[in-house]
C-alpha positions in Angstrom: 230.7 37.0 181.9 233.1 38.6 179.5 232.9 40.7 176.4 234.8 39.1 173.6 235.1 42.3 171.5 237.4 45.1 172.3 236.1 48.3 173.9 237.0 51.1 171.6 237.0 54.7 172.8 236.9 57.5 170.3 237.9 61.1 170.9 234.3 62.3 170.6 233.3 59.9 173.4 236.1 61.0 175.7 235.0 64.5 175.2 231.4 63.7 176.2 232.8 61.9 179.3 234.2 65.1 180.6 230.7 66.7 180.7 229.5 63.9 183.0 230.1 64.0 186.7 231.7 60.5 186.9 232.5 57.9 184.2 233.7 54.4 185.0 232.5 52.4 181.9 232.8 53.8 178.4 231.1 51.3 176.2 231.0 51.5 172.4 230.1 49.1 169.5 232.2 46.3 168.4 235.4 47.7 166.9 235.0 45.6 163.8 232.0 47.8 162.9 233.3 51.1 164.3 235.8 53.6 163.1 239.2 53.5 164.7 240.0 56.0 167.4 241.0 59.4 166.2 243.7 61.8 167.4 243.4 62.4 171.2 241.4 59.3 171.9 244.1 57.4 173.7 245.3 58.7 177.1 248.8 60.1 177.2 248.8 60.8 181.0 247.0 58.6 183.5 246.9 59.8 187.1 245.7 57.7 190.0 245.4 57.6 193.8 243.8 55.9 196.8 242.9 56.3 200.4 240.7 59.4 200.7 238.6 60.3 203.7 235.5 61.8 202.2 235.3 64.9 204.5 239.0 65.7 204.7 240.8 68.4 202.6 242.1 66.9 199.4 244.8 69.3 198.0 246.5 66.3 196.3 243.4 66.0 194.0 243.8 69.6 192.9 247.4 68.9 192.1 246.4 65.9 190.0 243.7 67.9 188.2 246.2 70.7 187.5 248.6 68.1 185.9 245.9 67.8 183.2 245.5 63.9 183.0 243.5 62.3 180.2 242.3 59.8 182.7 242.2 59.4 186.5 241.9 56.0 188.2 240.6 55.7 191.8 242.2 52.6 193.3 240.0 52.1 196.4 239.3 53.4 199.9 237.7 56.2 197.9 235.6 56.8 201.0 236.0 55.3 204.5 232.6 53.7 204.8 233.2 50.9 207.3 229.6 50.1 208.0 226.9 47.5 207.5 224.3 50.3 207.3 223.9 51.2 203.6 222.4 54.6 204.4 225.6 55.5 206.2 227.7 54.2 203.2 225.5 56.3 200.8 225.8 59.4 203.0 229.6 59.2 202.9 229.6 59.0 199.1 227.3 62.0 199.2 229.9 63.9 201.3 232.6 63.0 198.8 230.4 64.1 195.9 230.1 67.5 197.6 233.8 67.9 198.0 235.1 70.8 195.8 238.4 69.2 195.0 236.6 66.0 194.0 234.2 68.0 191.8 237.0 69.9 190.1 238.6 66.6 189.1 235.6 64.7 188.0 234.1 67.5 186.0 237.2 67.9 184.0 238.7 64.4 183.7 237.3 61.0 182.7 237.3 58.7 185.7 237.7 55.0 186.3 237.4 53.4 189.8 237.7 50.2 191.7 237.2 49.6 195.4 239.2 48.5 198.4 238.1 47.4 201.9 236.9 50.7 203.4 234.6 51.6 200.5 233.6 48.0 200.1 232.3 48.2 203.7 234.7 46.9 206.3 238.4 46.8 207.2 240.2 44.0 205.3 236.9 42.4 204.4 236.5 39.7 201.8 233.6 37.6 200.5 232.1 37.3 204.0 231.0 40.9 204.1 227.2 40.6 204.6 226.2 43.7 202.6 228.4 43.2 199.6 225.6 43.1 197.1 224.1 46.3 198.4 227.5 48.0 198.5 228.1 46.9 194.9 225.0 48.7 193.7 225.8 51.9 195.6 229.4 51.8 194.1 228.2 51.3 190.5 225.6 54.0 190.8 227.9 56.5 192.4 230.5 56.1 189.7 227.8 56.2 187.1 228.5 52.9 185.5 226.0 52.6 182.7 223.0 50.2 183.1 224.2 48.2 180.1 227.9 48.0 181.1 229.5 44.6 181.4 230.4 45.5 185.0 226.7 45.3 185.9 226.2 41.9 184.3 228.2 39.8 186.8 229.0 39.6 190.5 231.6 42.0 191.9 232.7 45.2 190.2 235.7 44.2 188.0 235.9 45.5 184.4 238.1 46.6 181.6 238.4 49.5 179.2 240.2 49.5 175.8 241.4 52.8 174.2 242.7 52.8 170.7 244.3 55.4 168.4 246.0 54.8 165.0 246.6 51.1 165.8 247.9 51.7 169.3 245.9 50.1 172.1 245.8 50.8 175.9 244.0 48.3 178.1 243.0 49.3 181.6 242.0 46.3 183.8 240.2 47.0 187.0 240.4 44.1 189.4 238.0 43.4 192.3 240.1 42.1 195.2 237.2 42.1 197.7 233.9 40.5 196.6 235.3 36.9 196.0 238.3 36.9 198.4 238.7 34.1 200.9 239.8 34.8 204.5 243.3 35.8 205.2 245.6 33.9 207.5 246.3 35.7 210.8 249.9 35.9 211.9 250.7 33.0 214.4 254.5 32.9 214.4 255.5 36.4 215.4 259.2 35.6 215.4 258.9 34.8 211.7 256.0 36.8 210.4 255.0 40.3 211.3 251.9 42.6 211.6 248.5 41.1 210.9 248.8 38.4 208.2 251.1 35.6 207.2 251.3 34.0 203.8 248.8 31.2 203.2 249.6 27.9 201.6 246.0 27.0 201.1 245.6 25.9 197.5 241.9 26.6 197.6 242.1 30.1 198.8 241.4 32.8 196.2 241.6 36.6 195.8 239.7 36.9 192.5 237.4 33.9 192.4 236.9 31.5 189.5 234.7 33.8 187.5 237.0 36.7 187.6 240.1 34.5 186.9 238.4 33.2 183.7 237.5 36.8 182.7 241.1 38.0 183.4 242.6 35.3 181.3 240.4 36.4 178.4 241.4 40.0 178.9 245.1 39.2 178.8 244.6 37.3 175.6 243.0 40.4 174.0 245.5 42.3 171.8 246.9 45.5 173.5 250.2 47.3 173.5 250.1 48.6 177.1 248.1 47.1 179.9 247.5 48.8 183.2 246.2 46.4 185.9 244.6 48.4 188.7 244.7 46.3 191.9 243.6 47.9 195.2 246.2 46.0 197.1 249.9 45.9 196.4 251.3 43.2 194.0 255.1 43.5 193.4 256.4 44.4 196.8 258.2 42.3 199.4 255.9 40.6 202.0 255.4 43.0 204.9 252.6 41.4 207.0 249.9 43.7 205.7 247.1 42.7 203.4 248.4 42.3 199.8 248.9 39.7 197.1 251.8 38.4 199.2 249.4 37.0 201.8 248.2 34.6 199.1 251.4 33.8 197.3 249.9 31.0 195.3 247.4 33.5 193.8 250.2 35.9 193.1 252.2 33.2 191.3 249.1 32.3 189.4 248.8 35.8 188.0 252.5 36.0 187.2 252.2 32.7 185.3 249.1 33.8 183.6 250.9 36.9 182.2 253.7 34.6 181.1 251.5 31.9 179.6 249.2 34.3 177.7 252.2 36.2 176.3 250.5 39.4 177.5 253.0 42.2 177.0 253.1 45.7 178.4 251.7 44.9 181.8 252.2 47.5 184.6 250.4 47.3 188.0 249.1 50.3 189.9 248.0 49.9 193.5 247.0 51.7 196.7 245.9 50.7 200.3 249.1 51.1 202.4 249.1 54.9 203.1 252.5 55.5 201.5 253.8 55.6 197.9 256.5 53.5 196.3 257.7 51.8 193.1 258.2 48.0 193.3 259.8 45.7 190.7 259.1 41.9 190.9 261.0 39.5 188.8 258.9 37.0 186.9 261.0 34.0 185.8 260.6 33.2 182.1 259.0 36.6 181.5 259.7 40.3 182.1 259.8 42.0 185.5 256.5 43.4 186.8 256.4 47.1 187.9 253.9 48.1 190.6 253.3 51.9 191.2 251.7 52.2 194.6 250.0 55.6 195.3 248.5 56.1 198.8 247.1 58.1 200.2 245.3 61.2 198.9 244.5 62.2 202.5 246.0 59.4 204.6 249.5 58.6 205.9 251.1 55.9 208.0 253.3 56.2 211.1 256.2 54.2 209.5 257.0 52.5 206.2 258.0 48.9 206.1 261.1 47.6 204.3 260.7 46.4 200.7 263.6 44.8 198.9 261.7 45.2 195.6 261.5 49.0 196.1 263.1 51.2 193.4 264.0 54.7 194.7 262.6 56.2 197.8 259.2 55.6 199.5 256.9 58.6 199.8 255.4 59.1 203.3 253.5 62.2 202.4 250.1 62.4 200.6 250.7 61.7 197.0 249.2 60.8 193.6 250.7 58.6 190.9 251.0 59.0 187.2 251.9 57.1 184.0 252.9 59.2 181.0 252.9 57.3 177.7 254.7 58.4 174.5 252.7 56.7 171.8 254.6 58.4 169.0 257.8 56.4 169.5 258.3 53.1 167.6 259.4 51.7 171.0 256.6 53.2 173.2 258.0 54.9 176.3 256.3 54.8 179.7 257.3 57.2 182.4 255.7 56.6 185.8 256.2 58.2 189.2 254.8 59.8 192.3 254.1 63.4 193.2 253.8 64.6 196.8 251.6 67.2 198.4 254.2 69.9 197.6 253.8 69.1 193.9 257.3 67.6 193.9 258.1 64.5 191.8 259.6 62.2 194.4 260.1 59.1 192.3 260.2 58.7 188.6 261.2 55.9 186.2 261.1 55.5 182.4 260.9 52.1 180.7 260.4 51.2 177.0 257.7 48.8 175.9 260.4 46.5 174.6 261.4 45.9 178.2 257.9 44.7 179.0 257.7 41.8 176.5 
């Protein structure tokens, strides 16, 4: 269910990744029997984005590629499948694969990916989606997850990568917010709650499922300096009635408590889904505040942007991609994260030190 050893990525392996069309799982031997990562083996710039119609123009991807990231993370809605017909789903992946902007990115940059509802198979779908096993296989094959990857050894598509260089460690945790998720609670009190969903007080309802929760706890107990948790849905924002961790606040509290109880430092969330970009900061009593950089969408926008008391800076209504730059050379590692719009303008940017994430 979970690999106890760290996943160590050496510079030579990252170089070989670039020659592949897509890479989501970079597996190497146990680090206790492997050489430490050499110069260049740990990402300094991580770019990411979500919400991408497969046959639409994707100029934002070209902007992301031109920024020369060491890693790009697709956060879900990587196609708009929305079907129970797996031949249709596969055909949409094929259209994405033929996209020149997509090819320019994936042939020059190592890739990680998770899914959201539309590439999972249906709008706002959870564990009830009837074709989830078949969709999982198509997802893993498209993103070229190796046959022996841990991501193929369990239900769902969650997984983690560890990068290391000269004693510095970056952990990327890819959550699956679809395969195990219970039904959401439809809004019933329109004078109190808005849009589609209201917060659920059901103690049995889950987003991640028992198996993924156990795995995640083990991941957060694994030594790392910086941890990027990729969640397809928003985490740190104020409830707005759309699908997010705020619709299951007990699950959100569980994750905040897990970060606190494991003593996991350096956690930053990245998310997508909503068709706008923003930075959110959620206080976590007894621990450090949790940043969430939402980048959405690569091709999609929304007619209006909901309020968010946790927002830092402005919201970005235009197409955008997100980034995290990490200065590993400093004693107190520095993280700079922000959002770039379709005009290649940095719209929001914030720098924090690792000491602030402990």
